[in-house]
LOGUKOL-55555 format. One line per field, with one value per atom (N, C-alpha, C): residue number from 1; atom name; x, y, z. Coordinates in steps of 0.02 Angstrom, whole numbers, plus 50000, padded with zeros to 5 digits. Example, Ala and Ser with C-alpha at 12.3 -4.5 7.8 and 13.67 -1.06 7.14 Angstrom:
<atoms>
resi [1|1|1|2|2|2]
name [N|CA|C|N|CA|C]
east [50660|50615|50660|50642|50684|50645]
north [49716|49775|49835|49888|49947|50002]
up [50390|50390|50390|50354|50357|50394]
</atoms>
This chain:
<atoms>
resi [1|1|1|2|2|2|3|3|3|4|4|4|5|5|5|6|6|6|7|7|7|8|8|8|9|9|9|10|10|10|11|11|11|12|12|12|13|13|13|14|14|14|15|15|15|16|16|16|17|17|17|18|18|18|19|19|19|20|20|20|21|21|21|22|22|22|23|23|23|24|24|24|25|25|25|26|26|26|27|27|27|28|28|28|29|29|29|30|30|30|31|31|31|32|32|32|33|33|33|34|34|34|35|35|35|36|36|36|37|37|37|38|38|38|39|39|39|40|40|40|41|41|41|42|42|42|43|43|43|44|44|44|45|45|45|46|46|46|47|47|47|48|48|48|49|49|49|50|50|50|51|51|51|52|52|52|53|53|53|54|54|54|55|55|55|56|56|56|57|57|57|58|58|58|59|59|59|60|60|60|61|61|61|62|62|62|63|63|63|64|64|64|65|65|65|66|66|66|67|67|67|68|68|68|69|69|69|70|70|70|71|71|71|72|72|72|73|73|73|74|74|74|75|75|75|76|76|76|77|77|77|78|78|78|79|79|79|80|80|80|81|81|81|82|82|82|83|83|83|84|84|84|85|85|85|86|86|86|87|87|87|88|88|88|89|89|89|90|90|90|91|91|91|92|92|92|93|93|93|94|94|94|95|95|95|96|96|96|97|97|97|98|98|98|99|99|99|100|100|100|101|101|101|102|102|102|103|103|103|104|104|104|105|105|105|106|106|106|107|107|107|108|108|108|109|109|109|110|110|110|111|111|111|112|112|112|113|113|113|114|114|114|115|115|115|116|116|116|117|117|117|118|118|118|119|119|119|120|120|120|121|121|121|122|122|122|123|123|123|124|124|124|125|125|125|126|126|126|127|127|127|128|128|128|129|129|129|130|130|130|131|131|131|132|132|132|133|133|133|134|134|134|135|135|135|136|136|136|137|137|137|138|138|138|139|139|139|140|140|140|141|141|141|142|142|142|143|143|143|144|144|144|145|145|145|146|146|146|147|147|147|148|148|148|149|149|149|150|150|150|151|151|151|152|152|152|153|153|153|154|154|154|155|155|155|156|156|156|157|157|157|158|158|158|159|159|159|160|160|160|161|161|161|162|162|162|163|163|163|164|164|164|165|165|165|166|166|166|167|167|167|168|168|168|169|169|169|170|170|170|171|171|171|172|172|172|173|173|173|174|174|174|175|175|175|176|176|176|177|177|177|178|178|178|179|179|179|180|180|180|181|181|181|182|182|182|183|183|183|184|184|184|185|185|185|186|186|186|187|187|187|188|188|188|189|189|189|190|190|190|191|191|191|192|192|192|193|193|193|194|194|194|195|195|195|196|196|196|197|197|197|198|198|198|199|199|199|200|200|200|201|201|201|202|202|202|203|203|203|204|204|204|205|205|205|206|206|206|207|207|207|208|208|208|209|209|209|210|210|210|211|211|211|212|212|212|213|213|213|214|214|214|215|215|215|216|216|216|217|217|217|218|218|218|219|219|219|220|220|220|221|221|221|222|222|222|223|223|223|224|224|224]
name [N|CA|C|N|CA|C|N|CA|C|N|CA|C|N|CA|C|N|CA|C|N|CA|C|N|CA|C|N|CA|C|N|CA|C|N|CA|C|N|CA|C|N|CA|C|N|CA|C|N|CA|C|N|CA|C|N|CA|C|N|CA|C|N|CA|C|N|CA|C|N|CA|C|N|CA|C|N|CA|C|N|CA|C|N|CA|C|N|CA|C|N|CA|C|N|CA|C|N|CA|C|N|CA|C|N|CA|C|N|CA|C|N|CA|C|N|CA|C|N|CA|C|N|CA|C|N|CA|C|N|CA|C|N|CA|C|N|CA|C|N|CA|C|N|CA|C|N|CA|C|N|CA|C|N|CA|C|N|CA|C|N|CA|C|N|CA|C|N|CA|C|N|CA|C|N|CA|C|N|CA|C|N|CA|C|N|CA|C|N|CA|C|N|CA|C|N|CA|C|N|CA|C|N|CA|C|N|CA|C|N|CA|C|N|CA|C|N|CA|C|N|CA|C|N|CA|C|N|CA|C|N|CA|C|N|CA|C|N|CA|C|N|CA|C|N|CA|C|N|CA|C|N|CA|C|N|CA|C|N|CA|C|N|CA|C|N|CA|C|N|CA|C|N|CA|C|N|CA|C|N|CA|C|N|CA|C|N|CA|C|N|CA|C|N|CA|C|N|CA|C|N|CA|C|N|CA|C|N|CA|C|N|CA|C|N|CA|C|N|CA|C|N|CA|C|N|CA|C|N|CA|C|N|CA|C|N|CA|C|N|CA|C|N|CA|C|N|CA|C|N|CA|C|N|CA|C|N|CA|C|N|CA|C|N|CA|C|N|CA|C|N|CA|C|N|CA|C|N|CA|C|N|CA|C|N|CA|C|N|CA|C|N|CA|C|N|CA|C|N|CA|C|N|CA|C|N|CA|C|N|CA|C|N|CA|C|N|CA|C|N|CA|C|N|CA|C|N|CA|C|N|CA|C|N|CA|C|N|CA|C|N|CA|C|N|CA|C|N|CA|C|N|CA|C|N|CA|C|N|CA|C|N|CA|C|N|CA|C|N|CA|C|N|CA|C|N|CA|C|N|CA|C|N|CA|C|N|CA|C|N|CA|C|N|CA|C|N|CA|C|N|CA|C|N|CA|C|N|CA|C|N|CA|C|N|CA|C|N|CA|C|N|CA|C|N|CA|C|N|CA|C|N|CA|C|N|CA|C|N|CA|C|N|CA|C|N|CA|C|N|CA|C|N|CA|C|N|CA|C|N|CA|C|N|CA|C|N|CA|C|N|CA|C|N|CA|C|N|CA|C|N|CA|C|N|CA|C|N|CA|C|N|CA|C|N|CA|C|N|CA|C|N|CA|C|N|CA|C|N|CA|C|N|CA|C|N|CA|C|N|CA|C|N|CA|C|N|CA|C|N|CA|C|N|CA|C|N|CA|C|N|CA|C|N|CA|C|N|CA|C|N|CA|C|N|CA|C|N|CA|C|N|CA|C|N|CA|C|N|CA|C|N|CA|C|N|CA|C|N|CA|C|N|CA|C|N|CA|C|N|CA|C|N|CA|C|N|CA|C|N|CA|C|N|CA|C|N|CA|C|N|CA|C|N|CA|C|N|CA|C|N|CA|C|N|CA|C|N|CA|C|N|CA|C|N|CA|C|N|CA|C|N|CA|C|N|CA|C|N|CA|C|N|CA|C|N|CA|C|N|CA|C|N|CA|C|N|CA|C|N|CA|C|N|CA|C|N|CA|C|N|CA|C]
east [50042|50000|50043|50095|50140|50175|50196|50229|50183|50120|50071|50060|50058|50050|50110|50169|50229|50228|50205|50200|50149|50094|50043|50070|50110|50139|50189|50230|50277|50242|50187|50150|50111|50094|50053|50087|50152|50189|50169|50152|50131|50065|50019|49956|49967|50012|50028|50059|50104|50137|50086|50043|49992|49945|49924|49878|49910|49971|50005|50016|50039|50050|49985|49932|49867|49842|49849|49826|49865|49931|49972|49954|49947|49930|49863|49814|49747|49746|49784|49789|49820|49874|49906|49861|49827|49782|49726|49698|49645|49669|49729|49757|49772|49797|49814|49750|49698|49636|49603|49617|49590|49625|49682|49718|49767|49815|49864|49919|49968|50024|50005|50025|50014|50077|50072|50127|50190|50183|50241|50278|50242|50272|50307|50275|50304|50368|50367|50426|50485|50473|50528|50553|50509|50532|50583|50566|50612|50677|50673|50733|50777|50746|50786|50800|50748|50757|50792|50771|50799|50867|50878|50938|50991|50971|51020|51046|51011|51034|51100|51148|51213|51237|51285|51309|51343|51378|51413|51366|51309|51264|51216|51200|51151|51170|51232|51249|51243|51258|51252|51179|51135|51064|51036|51061|51040|51061|51120|51144|51104|51088|51047|50978|50948|50882|50883|50938|50943|50945|50958|50959|50890|50837|50770|50738|50779|50753|50748|50706|50697|50761|50806|50867|50911|50920|50962|50932|50867|50834|50838|50834|50840|50909|50961|51029|51036|51007|51010|50973|50917|50880|50922|50958|51000|51056|51084|51136|51108|51047|51016|51005|50981|50971|51036|51090|51154|51190|51183|51226|51190|51127|51093|51079|51092|51079|51005|50987|50918|50877|50814|50769|50738|50751|50719|50713|50766|50761|50749|50777|50767|50694|50661|50590|50548|50567|50532|50537|50597|50607|50573|50576|50547|50471|50439|50366|50346|50382|50368|50372|50425|50435|50382|50366|50316|50247|50228|50163|50160|50216|50218|50214|50246|50242|50170|50136|50066|50024|50035|49998|50010|50072|50089|50051|50050|50016|49941|49912|49840|49826|49866|49856|49867|49917|49928|49869|49843|49785|49724|49714|49656|49662|49721|49730|49743|49786|49801|49825|49874|49904|49958|49956|50009|50076|50130|50197|50212|50261|50282|50303|50292|50310|50359|50404|50445|50512|50524|50589|50617|50602|50627|50698|50738|50805|50808|50751|50748|50681|50681|50620|50583|50520|50479|50409|50376|50308|50263|50197|50150|50132|50091|50066|50116|50101|50150|50139|50076|50059|50034|50064|50126|50187|50245|50308|50324|50334|50351|50421|50469|50537|50537|50500|50498|50466|50411|50379|50424|50458|50502|50561|50589|50647|50627|50571|50549|50532|50498|50479|50540|50584|50642|50694|50718|50771|50743|50678|50646|50641|50627|50625|50695|50745|50814|50831|50808|50819|50787|50726|50691|50728|50752|50789|50853|50891|50953|50940|50890|50876|50853|50819|50791|50836|50880|50917|50993|51019|51090|51108|51158|51176|51219|51259|51304|51266|51263|51224|51252|51318|51348|51331|51331|51312|51239|51196|51124|51113|51144|51134|51164|51225|51258|51221|51202|51165|51097|51063|50997|51000|51049|51057|51075|51120|51141|51082|51044|50987|50932|50921|50871|50892|50956|50980|50973|50983|50975|50902|50855|50784|50767|50789|50776|50809|50870|50907|50871|50843|50806|50746|50710|50653|50674|50727|50753|50775|50805|50830|50773|50715|50658|50631|50633|50613|50666|50729|50784|50781|50767|50765|50702|50655|50595|50542|50545|50497|50442|50449|50398|50394|50334|50325|50344|50357|50373|50315|50253|50195|50192|50215|50218|50265|50323|50375|50352|50326|50303|50247|50201|50145|50171|50220|50249|50282|50319|50350|50297|50243|50190|50156|50140|50107|50151|50214|50259|50274|50280|50293|50234|50173|50115|50112|50130|50131|50181|50241|50291|50269|50230|50205|50163|50125|50086|50130|50173|50211|50260|50294|50343|50309|50246|50210|50180|50151|50111|50144|50187|50214|50288|50329|50401|50420|50390|50409|50396|50349|50336|50394|50430|50488|50551|50560|50624|50629|50574|50572|50602|50666|50700|50669|50671|50648|50698|50676|50722|50774|50831|50887|50867|50833|50816|50768|50721|50674|50710|50757|50794|50835|50866|50904|50859|50800|50753|50733|50722|50703|50760|50821|50878|50892|50872|50885|50832|50775|50721|50742]
north [49939|50000|50063|50063|50121|50132|50077|50083|50113|50093|50119|50194|50215|50286|50326|50299|50333|50340|50287|50290|50344|50348|50398|50468|50478|50543|50562|50513|50527|50545|50510|50521|50587|50610|50670|50721|50728|50769|50843|50867|50937|50948|50903|50908|50906|50862|50856|50920|50950|51012|51068|51075|51127|51117|51055|51041|51057|51034|51047|51121|51156|51228|51266|51246|51279|51269|51208|51195|51237|51238|51277|51351|51376|51447|51463|51422|51436|51433|51386|51382|51446|51468|51530|51590|51592|51648|51653|51596|51596|51624|51604|51629|51704|51726|51797|51839|51816|51855|51860|51812|51815|51868|51893|51947|51921|51964|51946|51902|51888|51845|51772|51731|51659|51627|51565|51532|51530|51520|51519|51585|51640|51706|51719|51699|51709|51669|51607|51564|51589|51609|51633|51701|51741|51805|51793|51747|51732|51704|51658|51625|51672|51707|51746|51816|51851|51922|51929|51890|51898|51864|51808|51769|51772|51786|51784|51853|51906|51972|51991|52007|52031|52084|52124|52179|52153|52097|52071|52036|52008|51971|52016|52074|52118|52139|52161|52179|52120|52060|52000|51989|51994|51985|52039|52099|52153|52137|52110|52093|52035|51986|51930|51954|51996|52023|52061|52096|52136|52094|52029|51985|51977|51994|51988|52056|52109|52175|52182|52228|52236|52249|52291|52307|52245|52207|52147|52095|52085|52036|52057|52122|52147|52132|52143|52128|52053|52012|51939|51920|51952|51939|51955|52012|52031|51980|51954|51903|51839|51821|51762|51771|51831|51846|51841|51865|51868|51800|51759|51700|51633|51631|51566|51536|51471|51439|51424|51407|51388|51445|51430|51479|51523|51587|51639|51624|51604|51592|51657|51712|51776|51797|51789|51807|51762|51699|51652|51674|51693|51715|51782|51827|51893|51889|51850|51843|51811|51760|51727|51776|51815|51862|51917|51943|51996|51972|51912|51886|51873|51850|51838|51904|51956|52021|52047|52039|52060|52019|51954|51910|51930|51946|51967|52030|52079|52141|52131|52087|52073|52041|51992|51959|52007|52049|52097|52145|52167|52213|52179|52115|52080|52066|52050|52032|52094|52139|52202|52191|52148|52138|52190|52226|52274|52239|52275|52248|52247|52208|52208|52278|52293|52357|52348|52396|52399|52365|52322|52289|52286|52335|52336|52363|52333|52357|52387|52386|52413|52449|52499|52537|52506|52488|52459|52489|52492|52516|52461|52473|52424|52371|52325|52273|52215|52169|52119|52049|52030|51960|51953|51910|51872|51913|51889|51925|51928|51989|51998|51972|51986|51960|51884|51852|51779|51751|51782|51759|51767|51825|51838|51790|51777|51732|51661|51637|51569|51565|51615|51613|51617|51664|51675|51620|51609|51559|51488|51480|51415|51396|51444|51430|51413|51446|51429|51357|51337|51268|51220|51235|51191|51189|51246|51248|51207|51217|51181|51105|51087|51017|50981|51017|50985|50992|51042|51055|51049|51042|51033|50958|50942|50871|50842|50884|50860|50853|50792|50779|50817|50821|50856|50931|50959|51030|51040|50994|50999|51000|50953|50948|51008|51026|51082|51148|51163|51225|51225|51169|51165|51175|51144|51152|51224|51254|51323|51372|51363|51407|51397|51335|51322|51354|51350|51382|51458|51485|51557|51579|51539|51554|51557|51506|51503|51563|51579|51634|51701|51712|51774|51778|51722|51723|51736|51704|51714|51786|51816|51885|51934|51919|51965|51963|51903|51897|51931|51918|51946|52023|52053|52126|52155|52113|52136|52167|52153|52182|52133|52070|52020|51970|51944|51887|51823|51771|51706|51680|51693|51670|51706|51768|51803|51767|51747|51715|51646|51605|51538|51542|51588|51596|51617|51661|51682|51625|51583|51524|51478|51467|51420|51445|51509|51537|51529|51547|51543|51471|51427|51357|51327|51342|51318|51349|51413|51447|51414|51397|51366|51298|51261|51197|51206|51260|51276|51304|51352|51388|51342|51298|51254|51199|51188|51138|51168|51228|51255|51311|51350|51410|51404|51383|51380|51339|51281|51244|51282|51329|51368|51414|51437|51480|51441|51386|51351|51301|51268|51227|51159|51155|51090|51043|50978|50928|50922|50907|50897|50843|50848|50804|50731|50713|50643|50618|50661|50641|50632|50677|50673|50609|50590|50529|50468|50471|50415|50407|50463|50459|50431|50452|50430|50356|50329|50259|50213|50242|50201|50176]
up [50000|50000|50000|50044|50047|49981|49949|49884|49832|49834|49787|49797|49860|49875|49850|49858|49834|49758|49724|49651|49629|49665|49649|49659|49712|49725|49670|49649|49594|49530|49516|49454|49456|49515|49522|49568|49561|49608|49604|49545|49540|49577|49569|49605|49680|49702|49773|49800|49761|49781|49788|49738|49740|49799|49810|49865|49933|49943|50006|50018|49967|49974|49987|49954|49964|50035|50060|50129|50179|50173|50220|50215|50154|50145|50176|50166|50193|50269|50297|50371|50399|50368|50390|50380|50323|50309|50360|50379|50429|50495|50516|50579|50574|50517|50508|50510|50477|50475|50543|50588|50656|50698|50674|50708|50760|50776|50826|50798|50841|50821|50829|50782|50788|50818|50838|50874|50832|50767|50723|50726|50724|50726|50792|50846|50913|50921|50898|50906|50865|50803|50761|50784|50813|50841|50897|50941|50997|50970|50922|50896|50856|50808|50759|50783|50806|50825|50892|50941|51008|51017|50983|50996|50940|50879|50824|50804|50821|50800|50832|50790|50812|50763|50786|50744|50680|50684|50625|50577|50602|50558|50520|50549|50517|50446|50433|50363|50315|50340|50298|50279|50328|50316|50269|50276|50231|50160|50151|50084|50055|50096|50072|50052|50093|50077|50011|49999|49937|49874|49881|49822|49791|49828|49801|49788|49782|49766|49690|49666|49593|49555|49582|49546|49537|49591|49588|49540|49546|49502|49429|49416|49347|49320|49360|49339|49323|49366|49355|49291|49278|49217|49155|49158|49102|49092|49147|49141|49110|49129|49099|49025|49006|48935|48897|48928|48893|48888|48940|48944|48947|48967|48974|48905|48897|48832|48823|48762|48748|48719|48707|48677|48730|48727|48767|48841|48875|48947|48986|48960|48994|48993|48937|48933|48978|48982|49026|49098|49120|49189|49203|49154|49163|49170|49128|49132|49198|49218|49281|49339|49342|49396|49396|49336|49332|49356|49337|49357|49433|49461|49533|49572|49547|49580|49581|49525|49521|49570|49571|49617|49689|49706|49774|49794|49749|49764|49773|49733|49740|49808|49827|49891|49950|49946|49999|50006|49950|49952|49982|49967|49993|50068|50092|50162|50206|50182|50216|50288|50296|50362|50374|50429|50444|50455|50441|50454|50529|50548|50619|50641|50704|50731|50789|50796|50856|50852|50802|50800|50729|50688|50619|50616|50573|50557|50487|50452|50384|50376|50333|50320|50261|50272|50219|50222|50165|50162|50135|50139|50112|50163|50141|50185|50190|50236|50256|50229|50218|50201|50130|50090|50101|50083|50105|50093|50019|49994|49924|49907|49952|49940|49938|49983|49985|49923|49900|49839|49779|49775|49718|49718|49777|49782|49761|49787|49770|49696|49669|49599|49553|49567|49522|49528|49588|49597|49592|49610|49601|49528|49485|49414|49387|49414|49394|49415|49474|49496|49446|49426|49378|49312|49289|49226|49230|49283|49292|49297|49336|49348|49284|49240|49180|49118|49117|49055|49063|49122|49133|49130|49090|49080|49136|49167|49219|49285|49312|49372|49432|49439|49495|49493|49433|49426|49444|49421|49437|49512|49546|49618|49655|49637|49670|49662|49600|49587|49622|49620|49651|49726|49758|49830|49848|49810|49823|49815|49761|49749|49801|49822|49874|49940|49956|50017|50013|49954|49944|49955|49931|49941|50015|50051|50123|50159|50138|50170|50160|50102|50090|50138|50145|50191|50262|50285|50353|50363|50312|50318|50328|50300|50308|50380|50409|50480|50524|50510|50549|50549|50492|50486|50517|50536|50570|50525|50459|50413|50394|50417|50404|50461|50470|50515|50478|50516|50486|50443|50465|50427|50359|50355|50290|50243|50270|50230|50206|50252|50234|50183|50193|50146|50077|50076|50012|49976|50013|49983|49954|49992|49969|49905|49903|49844|49782|49788|49730|49710|49759|49743|49705|49727|49691|49622|49617|49552|49505|49531|49490|49463|49503|49480|49417|49415|49354|49299|49316|49265|49229|49266|49234|49192|49205|49166|49103|49108|49054|49014|49046|49014|48996|49043|49031|48969|48957|48896|48832|48832|48772|48756|48808|48798|48784|48820|48819|48762|48746|48686|48692|48713|48713|48763|48746|48794|48850|48911|48966|48950|48982|48968|48974|49029|49040|48988|48966|48914|48848|48834|48771|48769|48825|48827|48816|48845|48839|48766|48731|48661|48618|48634|48595|48605|48663|48676|48646|48624|48595|48525]
</atoms>
C-alpha cells in the first residue's frame, strides 16, 4: 500500500505540491485574518530576532535580503538573457517574475496585514502578508532550479546549483524575519504561493519559451 502511494505521488507530484502549498497557505491565512500573532510568529521572533541578531550578522542579512530586490533581480535577468543557453530563457524568467509580483500585490491588498512594529532594522512600506521578497525569491530562483535540473547534463552541477539556489531562497526568507519587516507566517505563505505557482508555470508556460525537451526525456528518446 505504501509503495502504491509513493507511486501515485511521483505520478502526480505537481498536484501534490499545489495541494500541500494551498493547505498551508489557507491555514496561515485563517490565523492571520483572526488577528494577533500566531505561534509560528512568536517562536521565530524569539529565535531569530531575540537570539540571532548581532552587529556582525546584520549587514550580511541586509545583503541577502537585497538579492530579492527589483534592481538585483533585473541585473540577474540581464545576465540570463546574455549568457543562458536555449530559447528565450530571459523572457521566461521575466514573465514569471512579473506575474508573481502582480499576484503578490493582489494578495497583499486583499489581506492588508500590517507589518511588524517595534523591531525593524529596515524601512519598508506596504502590507506584510505574504512576503514579496519571499515570493520573488521562490519564483525567480525556484524557476532557475527547475531549469538547471531539467536542462543541465552534468548531474553534479544539477545537484550543486539546486542546493545552492534552494539555500538562497531560504536565506532570503530568514533575512526578512531577521530585519523585522515580516512575520514568519508572511514568509512561509509567500513560499507556498510561489511554489504552487511554479508547479503551474513550469508545466504550462516555461516549455513554450524554452522549447528543448528535458535532458532525461531526450536521453530516453535517443535510447528508443
